[in-house]
N, CA, C and O of each residue as an XYZ file, in Angstrom:
324
protein
N       1.009     -0.951     -0.249
C       0.057      0.108     -0.001
C       0.835      1.154      0.017
O       1.733      1.235      0.855
N       0.581      2.279     -1.052
C       1.451      3.690     -1.008
C       0.474      4.320     -0.829
O      -0.677      3.989     -1.114
N       0.988      5.688     -0.140
C      -0.039      6.713     -0.263
C       0.531      8.483     -0.890
O       1.389      9.205     -0.381
N      -0.142      8.688     -1.867
C       0.528      9.599     -2.535
C      -0.160     11.097     -1.963
O      -1.344     11.056     -1.629
N       0.499     12.259     -1.867
C       0.816     13.370     -1.595
C       0.735     14.644     -2.247
O       1.909     14.870     -2.540
N      -0.005     15.679     -2.676
C       0.251     17.037     -3.286
C       0.295     17.906     -2.349
O      -0.597     18.488     -1.731
N       1.930     17.961     -2.275
C       2.123     19.204     -1.508
C       1.845     20.529     -1.514
O       2.182     21.248     -2.454
N       1.329     20.882     -0.667
C       0.817     22.151     -0.977
C       1.873     23.555     -1.148
O       2.277     24.080     -0.111
N       2.218     24.026     -2.256
C       3.240     25.691     -2.710
C       3.086     26.158     -1.460
O       2.072     26.153     -0.761
N       4.387     26.643     -1.180
C       4.272     28.105      0.095
C       4.147     29.329     -0.842
O       3.863     30.438     -0.389
N       4.393     29.076     -2.337
C       4.096     30.675     -3.211
C       3.393     29.627     -4.549
O       3.384     28.400     -4.648
N       2.905     30.578     -5.366
C       2.623     30.233     -6.528
C       3.897     30.795     -7.930
O       3.755     30.927     -9.146
N       4.956     30.979     -7.103
C       6.041     31.940     -7.925
C       6.552     30.348     -8.909
O       6.591     30.407    -10.138
N       6.848     29.233     -8.277
C       7.370     27.983     -9.268
C       6.037     27.387    -10.306
O       6.216     26.441    -11.074
N       4.670     28.127    -10.176
C       3.664     27.452    -11.076
C       3.669     25.998    -11.029
O       3.315     25.347    -12.012
N       4.055     25.439     -9.929
C       3.772     23.820     -9.823
C       3.572     23.545     -8.438
O       3.945     24.275     -7.519
N       2.860     22.270     -8.306
C       3.317     21.435     -6.955
C       3.969     20.424     -6.493
O       3.063     19.643     -6.785
N       4.627     19.855     -6.100
C       5.406     18.090     -6.037
C       4.400     17.339     -5.141
O       3.916     17.540     -4.028
N       4.279     16.309     -6.172
C       3.536     15.207     -6.073
C       4.256     13.968     -5.087
O       4.981     13.267     -5.793
N       4.245     13.628     -3.984
C       5.082     12.819     -3.561
C       4.462     11.416     -2.923
O       3.250     11.274     -2.760
N       5.382     10.456     -2.601
C       4.619      9.276     -2.631
C       5.585      8.600     -1.496
O       6.795      8.815     -1.415
N       4.742      7.643     -0.532
C       4.957      7.049      0.949
C       4.828      5.610      0.675
O       3.735      5.160      0.330
N       6.009      4.744      0.819
C       5.243      2.915      0.524
C       4.860      2.267      1.358
O       5.119      1.065      1.416
N       3.893      3.108      2.522
C       3.091      2.383      3.450
C       2.051      3.414      3.370
O       2.041      4.323      2.540
N       1.096      3.197      4.370
C      -0.502      4.032      4.123
C      -0.065      4.570      5.031
O       0.657      4.025      5.865
N      -0.613      6.393      5.053
C       0.139      6.840      6.080
C      -1.673      7.470      6.430
O      -2.464      7.618      5.498
N      -1.881      7.630      7.220
C      -2.987      8.028      7.989
C      -3.599      9.759      7.682
O      -4.624     10.107      7.095
N      -2.760     10.418      8.190
C      -2.440     11.945      8.112
C      -1.053     12.176      7.270
O       0.102     12.287      7.681
N      -1.614     12.210      5.878
C       0.109     12.800      4.876
C       0.103     13.858      5.435
O       0.940     13.593      6.298
N      -0.320     15.347      5.723
C       0.111     16.134      5.901
C       0.872     16.554      7.075
O       1.926     17.179      6.957
N       0.425     16.264      8.085
C       0.855     15.836      9.458
C       2.698     15.329      8.980
O       3.789     15.891      9.086
N       2.239     14.028      8.455
C       3.235     12.970      8.349
C       4.490     13.613      7.630
O       5.647     13.459      8.023
N       4.070     14.433      6.405
C       5.244     14.944      5.174
C       5.999     16.044      6.104
O       7.210     16.262      6.077
N       5.008     16.717      6.963
C       5.561     18.270      8.151
C       6.588     17.531      8.741
O       7.729     17.993      8.718
N       6.287     16.125      9.428
C       7.593     15.641     10.245
C       8.160     14.978      9.839
O       8.937     14.625     10.726
N       8.383     14.411      8.880
C       9.184     13.687      8.643
C       9.361     13.696      6.770
O       8.966     12.792      6.034
N       9.772     14.455      6.508
C       9.651     15.275      4.896
C      10.824     13.938      4.145
O      10.632     13.553      2.992
N      11.793     13.467      4.866
C      12.868     12.837      4.088
C      12.466     11.288      4.123
O      13.298     10.432      3.824
N      10.877     10.888      4.579
C      10.467      9.693      4.026
C       9.815      9.309      3.215
O       9.328      8.186      3.081
N       9.682     10.807      2.160
C       8.683     11.160      1.049
C       9.562     10.826     -0.111
O      10.673     11.352     -0.174
N       9.186     10.051     -0.971
C      10.013     10.262     -2.425
C       8.982     10.921     -3.674
O       7.789     10.713     -3.896
N       9.891     11.719     -4.312
C       9.181     12.403     -5.320
C       8.632     11.469     -6.540
O       9.154     10.496     -7.083
N       7.137     12.253     -6.815
C       6.458     10.948     -7.769
C       5.975     12.136     -9.207
O       5.958     11.838    -10.402
N       5.685     13.260     -8.689
C       5.354     14.131     -9.609
C       5.043     15.312     -9.789
O       5.437     15.988     -8.838
N       4.235     16.228    -10.969
C       4.161     17.489    -10.925
C       2.525     17.959    -10.853
O       1.702     17.143    -11.269
N       2.188     18.882    -10.484
C       0.931     19.175    -10.596
C       1.046     20.437    -11.141
O       1.923     20.926    -10.430
N       0.679     21.418    -12.069
C       0.442     22.828    -12.022
C      -0.243     23.504    -11.495
O      -1.228     23.072    -10.895
N       0.135     25.062    -11.569
C      -0.761     25.815    -10.401
C      -2.310     26.028    -10.890
O      -3.201     26.638    -10.300
N      -2.348     25.523    -11.814
C      -3.693     25.729    -12.485
C      -4.518     23.802    -12.177
O      -5.646     23.449    -12.520
N      -4.034     23.416    -11.849
C      -4.273     21.695    -11.045
C      -4.589     20.914    -12.647
O      -5.654     20.519    -13.123
N      -3.421     20.897    -13.114
C      -3.027     19.827    -14.401
C      -2.153     19.234    -14.043
O      -1.092     19.687    -13.613
N      -2.482     18.053    -14.172
C      -1.007     16.730    -14.216
C      -0.488     16.788    -14.875
O      -0.754     16.327    -15.985
N       0.870     17.568    -14.490
C       1.965     17.106    -15.343
C       2.695     16.228    -15.421
O       3.160     15.912    -16.515
N       2.981     15.639    -14.397
C       3.773     14.150    -14.567
C       3.930     13.476    -13.668
O       4.621     13.966    -12.774
N       3.389     12.049    -13.448
C       3.364     11.208    -12.351
C       4.096     10.085    -12.837
O       4.276      9.804    -14.022
N       4.600      9.319    -11.608
C       5.391      8.041    -11.464
C       4.536      7.667    -11.105
O       4.197      8.426    -10.196
N       3.703      6.742    -11.227
C       2.814      5.628    -10.519
C       1.837      4.650    -11.272
O       2.350      4.441    -12.371
N       1.439      4.419    -11.234
C       0.543      2.915    -11.530
C      -0.599      3.416    -12.171
O      -1.391      4.206    -11.656
N      -0.685      2.890    -13.444
C      -2.167      3.408    -14.355
C      -3.336      3.332    -13.288
O      -4.239      4.168    -13.278
N      -3.279      2.507    -12.584
C      -4.467      2.933    -11.396
C      -4.685      3.746    -10.983
O      -5.772      4.319    -11.067
N      -3.088      4.343     -9.972
C      -3.020      5.677     -9.537
C      -3.468      6.849    -10.046
O      -4.059      7.802     -9.537
N      -2.985      6.551    -11.421
C      -2.851      8.015    -12.493
C      -4.725      8.231    -12.699
O      -5.170      9.367    -12.539
N      -5.164      7.711    -12.857
C      -6.841      7.369    -12.990
C      -7.192      8.021    -11.663
O      -7.603      9.180    -11.634
N      -7.028      7.259    -10.515
C      -7.530      7.895     -9.464
C      -7.368      9.759     -9.198
O      -8.177     10.557     -8.727
N      -6.284      9.911     -9.611
C      -6.063     11.483     -9.329
C      -6.397     11.816    -10.218
O      -7.354     12.388     -9.696
N      -6.587     12.135    -11.756
C      -7.138     12.089    -12.802
C      -8.603     12.464    -12.523
O      -9.032     13.576    -12.834
N      -9.390     11.502    -11.917
C     -10.429     11.301    -12.085
C     -11.247     11.923    -10.690
O     -12.472     11.907    -10.571
N     -10.346     12.435     -9.734
C     -10.661     13.190     -8.434
C     -11.432     14.327     -9.239
O     -11.359     14.417    -10.464
N     -12.149     15.152     -8.471
C     -13.134     15.701     -8.824
C     -12.417     17.198     -9.121
O     -12.755     17.941    -10.043
N     -11.493     17.443     -8.268
C     -10.516     18.845     -8.469
C      -9.078     18.194     -8.140
O      -9.052     17.295     -7.299
N      -8.147     18.509     -8.623
C      -6.667     17.869     -8.477
C      -6.781     19.547     -7.304
O      -7.530     20.496     -7.538
N      -6.020     19.462     -6.371
C      -5.468     20.196     -5.935
C      -4.411     19.949     -4.424
O      -4.321     18.877     -3.826
N      -3.779     21.079     -4.092
C      -2.652     20.171     -3.219
C      -3.242     20.067     -1.643
O      -3.874     20.880     -0.968
N      -2.890     19.083     -1.436
C      -2.981     18.604      0.245
C      -3.894     17.304     -0.238
O      -4.156     16.494      0.650
N      -4.420     17.027     -1.623
C      -5.108     15.761     -2.166
C      -4.056     14.732     -1.718
O      -2.862     14.994     -1.864
N      -4.526     13.386     -1.090
C      -4.123     12.543     -0.606
C      -4.789     11.203     -1.209
O      -6.013     11.312     -1.276
N      -4.371     10.169     -1.588
C      -4.946      8.840     -1.913
C      -3.847      7.638     -1.675
O      -2.628      7.798     -1.633
N      -4.515      6.474     -1.537
C      -4.019      5.302     -1.102
C      -3.913      4.295     -2.007
O      -5.084      4.031     -2.279
N      -3.014      3.376     -2.810
C      -2.908      2.309     -3.603
C      -2.469      1.090     -3.196
O      -1.882      0.722     -2.178
N      -2.748      0.684     -3.895
C      -1.791     -1.214     -2.995
C      -0.795     -1.453     -4.157
O      -1.118     -1.524     -5.343
N       0.124     -1.537     -3.793
C       1.145     -1.698     -4.576
C       1.243     -2.942     -5.334
O       2.197     -3.133     -6.088
């Protein structure tokens, strides 16, 4: 089980948000990422307009994120590896 999390940007200067992945299910991804950022791996990018730029994940996970009502920062989702 993995957890994907779109990290909220501190500013919009970069025009994108990072998507990160943890190799196990995390109940509170925002808190865990703040407290243990070194445990998360880079998995992709989302533009500031809410469009998926790139994602290193299974096709199933990509579809889950793409079919979310709105791709936005702080979105998280779990998937079975």
